[in-house]
Each structure stands twice: as C-alpha cells, then as structure tokens.
C-alpha positions in Angstrom: 75.6 93.4 200.0 75.9 96.8 199.5 71.8 97.1 199.0 71.1 95.9 202.4 69.4 98.8 204.9 73.0 98.8 207.3 70.4 100.0 209.9 69.7 95.8 209.5 72.7 94.3 210.3 76.5 94.8 212.1 79.8 94.4 210.3 82.1 92.8 213.4 85.4 93.2 211.9 87.8 90.1 212.0 91.1 92.1 211.8 92.1 95.8 212.4 94.7 98.1 210.7 97.5 98.5 213.2 99.6 102.2 212.3 102.1 102.2 210.9 105.4 100.7 212.6 107.6 102.8 213.9 111.3 101.8 211.9 112.5 99.6 214.6 116.0 98.4 212.9 116.0 94.8 212.8 119.0 92.6 215.1 121.8 91.5 214.1 121.3 88.3 214.1 118.7 87.7 212.1 120.3 90.6 208.9 123.7 87.6 210.1 121.3 84.4 208.9 120.6 85.4 205.1 124.5 86.7 204.4 124.8 83.2 203.1 124.8 82.5 199.4 122.9 79.4 199.7 118.9 79.1 199.6 116.7 79.9 202.6 114.0 78.4 203.5 111.7 79.6 206.1 109.1 77.7 208.6 106.4 80.9 210.5 105.5 78.2 213.0 105.3 77.1 217.1 106.2 73.5 218.3 104.0 71.5 217.8 103.4 67.7 217.4 100.3 68.4 214.2 102.8 71.5 212.4 104.9 68.5 210.6 108.2 69.6 212.4 109.3 66.1 212.0 108.3 65.7 208.3 110.2 68.7 207.6 113.1 67.9 208.6 113.3 64.1 207.1 112.3 66.1 204.0 115.2 67.9 204.7 117.5 65.2 205.1 117.1 63.9 202.3 117.6 66.8 200.0 121.2 67.1 201.6 121.4 63.4 201.0 120.0 62.9 197.2 120.1 66.0 196.0 123.4 67.7 197.4 122.3 71.2 197.6 123.1 74.0 200.6 120.4 75.3 202.3 119.3 77.2 204.5 116.9 76.2 207.1 115.1 78.5 209.2 111.7 78.4 212.4 109.9 80.4 214.3 109.9 78.5 217.3 112.9 77.6 220.0 112.4 74.1 221.0 112.3 75.5 224.6 107.7 75.3 223.5 107.5 72.0 223.7 110.1 70.7 225.9 109.1 66.9 225.8 110.5 66.7 222.0 113.5 68.3 222.4 115.9 65.2 222.5 114.1 63.7 220.1 114.7 66.6 217.3 118.0 66.4 218.0 118.0 63.2 217.8 116.3 63.7 214.3 118.3 67.1 213.0 121.6 64.7 213.9 120.2 61.6 212.4 119.6 63.0 209.6 122.8 65.4 209.4 121.7 68.7 208.9 122.8 70.4 212.1 124.6 73.1 209.9 121.4 73.4 207.6 118.5 73.9 210.5 118.1 77.1 212.9 116.0 78.2 215.1 115.7 82.0 215.4 112.2 81.8 218.4 109.6 84.2 218.1 110.3 87.5 216.4 108.3 90.7 216.3 105.9 91.6 213.4 108.7 93.7 212.0 111.3 91.2 212.1 108.9 88.5 210.5 108.5 90.7 207.2 111.9 91.0 206.9 111.8 87.1 206.8 109.4 86.7 204.7 111.2 89.6 201.8 114.5 88.0 202.6 114.1 84.1 202.3 113.7 82.0 198.8 111.0 80.6 200.2 108.1 79.7 203.0 107.7 75.6 203.7 104.5 74.7 205.8 104.2 71.1 206.1 101.4 71.7 208.7 98.9 68.5 208.8 96.5 70.3 210.8 95.2 73.8 210.5 92.5 75.9 211.0 93.9 78.7 209.5 96.9 79.1 208.0 97.9 82.7 208.8 101.6 82.1 207.8 99.9 80.8 204.2 98.3 84.5 203.2 101.5 86.1 204.9 104.2 84.1 202.4 101.3 84.9 199.4 101.2 88.5 200.2 104.7 89.2 200.5 104.9 86.8 196.7 107.3 84.3 198.9 106.9 81.1 196.8 105.2 78.2 198.9 105.8 74.5 200.0 102.8 73.1 201.7 101.5 70.1 202.5 99.0 68.8 200.6 96.1 69.3 202.6 92.4 70.6 202.1 92.7 74.4 204.0 96.2 74.6 202.8 95.0 74.7 199.4 91.9 76.1 199.8 94.3 78.8 201.2 97.1 79.0 198.5 95.7 77.7 195.7 98.1 77.3 193.1 100.5 80.1 194.1 102.1 76.6 195.6 104.0 73.3 195.3 102.3 70.6 197.1 103.6 67.9 198.4 101.9 64.6 200.3 101.7 65.7 203.7 103.2 62.5 205.4 105.7 61.9 202.9 109.8 63.5 203.3 111.0 62.3 200.1 107.7 64.4 197.9 109.0 67.7 200.3 112.7 67.1 199.0 112.2 66.6 195.2 109.4 69.9 195.4 111.9 71.1 197.6 114.6 71.0 195.4 112.2 72.1 191.8 112.0 75.4 194.3 115.9 76.5 193.8 114.6 76.8 190.1 114.2 80.9 189.8 111.7 80.2 187.3 110.0 77.8 188.8 109.7 80.1 192.6 109.0 83.4 190.2 106.1 81.7 189.3 104.9 80.8 192.0 105.8 84.6 193.1 103.3 86.0 190.9 100.5 83.7 191.3 100.7 84.4 195.1 100.5 88.7 194.4 
C-alpha cells in the first residue's frame, strides 16, 4: 500500500532483523552426528501430543522394516520436556527397533539450528496441529527438502516445496521418506523451496 498516506497508519513488524551472530563454534557432539554416510532426517520441534512423534516413530520403524534402509533421525527435543510421555516413547522406539536410528539432541541455539538445517538430508514435519509451522519456513529458507503431514497449514506454507502424507498414516510417511532417498527428488524439492 505504498500510495497510502503514512500519517494515517502504522506498521507493526512481526519479525525483527537480528545483527549477525558472532562466530560461535558448533559443539563437536553435533558435528559428530553428521559423520555417518547415511541420510539424516531432522525434526526440529518441542515435545507435545500434537507434534506427531508417535506417527514419526512408527513411520521410521516402517521405513527400516519395509525398505531396509539406513538413516538417522535427529529430534531437537528432550524426553524430559514431557515426563509422562518418556516411558511410552522409549517403549515405542524399542518396539519399532529404531534405538540406533533416533537421537534426541535436546534444545539447540540458533546458530546450531542453522548448522542442523544446512547438514540434514531433509526435514520431516509430522505435526498435526499448528498455528504456524516455523520449522517449515526455516527449512524452506535453507533449501532443505521437506516431508510434512498433509494439513492445511503445512500445505499453505510449503505449497509444492514438500512431499506430503496423510497425517495419521505411518506407512505413507515411510513411503515418502523412501522416495526422498532419491537425490533427484531431493534436488527438485530444494529448488522449489528457495
């Protein structure tokens, strides 16, 4: 609305530009996670019931069981965030036999998040209820391929920059994860993201 008289309205920005972050080294423990030849999936989120962790863990189990593929999945949450879910999640991980594939790395700083986005093979976003999925926008801005639950908000944000699966279907999630093993599919998603 450049033609409007600026004295008649005010703009309240909903974001701020931060000064460049000082060069802070990334923790060696995070760097070590990427010293494996297999694809690395990242789910940047806190731990809550609506975040789709149960579907994600079942989908990862199906990926391993049905397709026999090697992968790692990094979760930027801690089981301590939701103490009553700790035992059920650990049991689900054990039942799916993905103890070696799933790593809870806990909260990370902004510059470490950038490192995770830049080095992950793809971002997976199984959340079924969001007002706005910031990790989707962050992944798109880094050109990271995305796989997301097929919800209205996820489609609105990602449009054709992601692969989608029915939100409560772990086997469909596994099929999309398998599809993303193809470098050409990841390349196309990355190009659409930017």
